[in-house]
C-alpha positions in Angstrom: 99.6 79.3 110.0 97.3 82.1 108.8 98.0 84.0 105.5 96.2 86.9 103.9 96.1 87.3 100.1 96.0 91.1 99.9 95.2 91.2 96.2 93.4 88.8 93.9 90.8 88.8 91.1 88.7 85.8 92.0 85.8 87.3 90.1 87.7 86.8 86.8 86.3 84.3 84.3 89.4 82.1 84.7 87.8 80.9 88.0 84.3 80.4 86.6 84.7 76.6 86.3 86.3 75.9 89.8 86.0 79.0 92.0 84.6 77.1 95.1 87.4 74.5 94.7 90.0 77.2 94.4 88.8 78.9 97.5 88.7 75.6 99.4 92.3 74.9 98.3 93.3 78.3 99.6 91.7 77.7 103.0 93.4 74.3 103.2 96.7 76.0 102.5 96.3 78.4 105.4 95.0 81.4 103.5 92.3 82.6 105.8 91.4 85.9 104.1 91.4 87.0 100.4 90.9 90.6 99.2 89.1 90.6 95.9 89.9 93.8 93.9 87.8 95.3 91.2 88.7 96.6 87.7 85.6 98.1 86.1 82.1 99.1 87.2 80.4 96.4 85.2 82.2 93.8 87.3 81.4 95.2 90.8 78.4 92.9 91.1 80.6 89.9 90.2 83.0 90.8 93.0 80.1 91.2 95.4 78.8 87.8 94.4 82.1 86.2 95.3 81.9 87.9 98.7 78.3 86.8 99.3 79.2 83.2 98.5 82.3 83.3 100.7 81.6 85.8 103.5 84.0 84.2 106.0 87.2 84.6 103.9 86.6 87.0 101.0 86.5 90.8 101.2 85.7 93.3 98.5 87.5 96.3 97.1 85.7 98.4 94.5 87.3 100.8 92.1 88.3 101.7 88.5 91.5 100.3 87.2 93.8 102.4 85.0 94.4 99.7 82.4 90.7 99.7 81.4 90.2 103.4 80.7 88.2 102.7 77.5 85.6 100.8 79.6 85.1 103.6 82.2 82.2 106.0 81.6 81.6 109.6 82.7 79.2 108.4 85.3 81.3 105.7 86.9 82.8 107.9 89.6 79.4 108.9 90.9 78.4 105.3 90.6 81.3 104.3 92.7 80.2 106.6 95.5 76.7 105.2 95.4 78.0 101.6 95.3 80.2 102.3 98.4 77.3 103.8 100.2 75.2 100.6 99.7 77.8 97.8 99.8 80.5 96.8 102.3 84.1 97.3 101.2 87.5 97.0 102.8 89.2 99.3 100.3 88.8 101.4 97.2 90.7 99.5 94.5 92.2 98.6 92.2 93.1 102.2 91.3 96.2 103.9 90.1 98.4 104.8 87.1 99.8 102.6 84.4 102.3 104.4 82.2 103.8 101.1 81.0 101.1 100.9 78.3 102.6 101.8 75.0 101.4 104.6 72.6 100.1 106.8 75.4 100.0 110.5 74.8 99.9 113.1 77.5 96.1 113.5 77.3 95.8 109.8 78.0 98.1 110.0 81.0 96.2 113.1 82.3 92.9 111.2 82.0 94.4 108.4 84.2 95.7 111.0 86.7 92.3 112.7 86.9 90.5 109.4 87.5 93.2 108.4 90.1 92.9 111.6 92.1 89.1 111.5 92.1 89.2 108.0 93.6 91.8 109.1 96.2 89.2 111.7 97.2 86.4 109.2 97.3 88.5 106.9 99.5 89.2 109.8 101.8 85.5 110.7 102.0 84.6 107.1 102.8 87.5 106.6 105.2 88.7 103.6 103.3 92.2 102.5 102.3 93.2 102.3 98.7 94.8 99.5 96.7 97.1 101.1 94.1 98.4 99.8 90.8 101.5 101.7 89.8 103.5 100.7 86.7 106.2 103.1 85.5 104.5 105.8 87.5 105.5 105.6 91.2 107.0 109.1 91.4 103.7 110.5 90.0 101.7 108.3 92.4 103.9 109.6 95.3 103.2 113.2 94.2 99.5 112.8 94.5 99.5 110.6 97.7 101.3 113.5 99.4 98.2 115.6 98.7 96.1 113.2 100.8 98.1 112.9 104.1 95.4 111.0 105.9 95.0 108.3 103.3 96.3 104.8 103.9 96.7 101.8 101.6 98.8 99.4 99.7 101.0 99.5 96.6 100.0 96.3 94.8 102.9 94.3 93.2 105.5 96.8 94.3 108.4 97.0 91.8 110.0 100.3 92.6 113.3 101.3 94.1 114.4 101.1 97.8 114.1 104.9 98.0 110.6 104.9 96.6 109.7 102.1 99.0 110.9 104.1 102.0 109.0 107.2 100.8 105.8 105.2 100.6 106.3 103.6 104.0 106.9 107.1 105.5 103.5 108.0 104.1 102.0 105.1 105.9 101.6 102.7 103.0 102.2 99.0 102.8 104.0 97.3 99.9 102.5 94.2 98.3 104.8 91.4 97.0 103.8 88.3 95.0 104.9 85.9 92.4 107.6 88.0 90.8 109.8 87.9 93.9 110.1 84.1 93.7 112.0 84.2 90.4 115.8 84.1 90.8 116.2 86.6 87.9 114.3 89.3 90.0 117.6 90.2 91.7 116.8 93.8 92.5 113.3 93.0 93.9 114.7 90.2 96.0 117.4 92.5 97.5 114.9 95.2 98.3 112.5 92.9 100.2 115.3 91.8 102.5 115.9 95.4 103.6 112.3 96.5 104.2 110.7 96.5 107.6 108.5 93.5 108.2 105.6 95.7 109.5 105.3 97.3 106.0 104.9 94.1 103.9 101.9 92.5 102.5 101.6 89.2 100.6 99.5 88.8 97.4 98.9 86.5 94.5 97.2 88.9 92.0 95.5 85.7 90.8 94.8 84.6 88.2 97.9 86.6 87.0 101.5 86.7 88.2 102.1 83.1 89.1 105.1 82.2 91.3 108.1 80.3 89.9 106.7 76.9 90.8 103.6 77.6 88.6 105.2 79.6 85.8 102.8 80.1 82.8 99.9 78.5 84.8 96.8 80.1 86.2 97.6 81.6 89.5 95.3 81.1 92.6 95.3 82.2 96.2 96.5 78.7 97.5 99.8 79.5 96.0 100.4 82.3 98.4 102.2 79.9 100.7 105.0 79.5 98.0 105.4 83.3 98.0 105.5 83.5 101.8 108.0 80.6 101.9 110.4 82.3 99.5 110.3 85.6 101.2 110.9 84.0 104.6 113.8 82.2 103.1 115.2 85.4 101.6 114.9 87.3 104.9 116.3 84.4 106.9 113.3 84.1 109.2 110.7 81.4 110.1 107.7 81.1 107.8 105.4 81.4 110.8 107.0 84.8 111.7 106.5 86.2 108.2 102.9 84.8 108.1 102.0 86.3 111.4 103.5 89.8 110.6 102.1 90.1 107.1 98.6 88.9 108.2 98.6 91.3 111.0 99.5 94.1 108.6 96.7 93.2 106.2 94.1 92.9 108.9 95.1 96.2 110.4 95.0 98.0 107.0 91.8 96.5 105.8 90.1 96.4 109.2 89.5 92.7 109.0 88.2 91.2 112.3 89.2 87.7 113.4 86.2 85.3 113.4 
């Protein structure tokens, strides 16, 4: 069995004490590839270091995350272009919109939108897919994705409606599902994932965040992807091997990952 973790943050400090061991556990669990997404420009080198130390299984995505607006500088967009010109990447990410954050005025939302659209353009210019964070903002995200018809990518930790899911799939986007779908209380999400086409699904951990139900309140890690895959296969009534094969193929196609 081969699984692809389409979204993780292995560069985060939560892994500083056991990163090599966490990656080894993932490989032993059947996770052959891990996408490491960025958050802020000051951590791009940290992401690159993870990739350099684990070139056979880890792949980098570079971008500016909407939850860290106060850490993004005026020059970061140009810096992203320069970084992508000089460093290998499988995607531009993690980018997007987060309107879940409280106490946001319209100017703050507009600043997020401006940053988001600029990175969509950068991804288009570099012919790279995007990894999108969208909380309480999917309709706005859809609005701007329609302005970039040639763009492809994934919606990380999808939590929208079935209608929104279909609209995104029609635009050629994949939908990422992780720990939240393993909780029995996530009834709406669990119903949606049964209805979606298998060729539109990605698996992810978002580690160290969003642990599955078996690891509630613990640090998440890529090895736990097998629990997410097992639960989704159970919900869909298919063999784990079928789900693993389809979602891994989806991820490799999207991120242009070549088999070793």
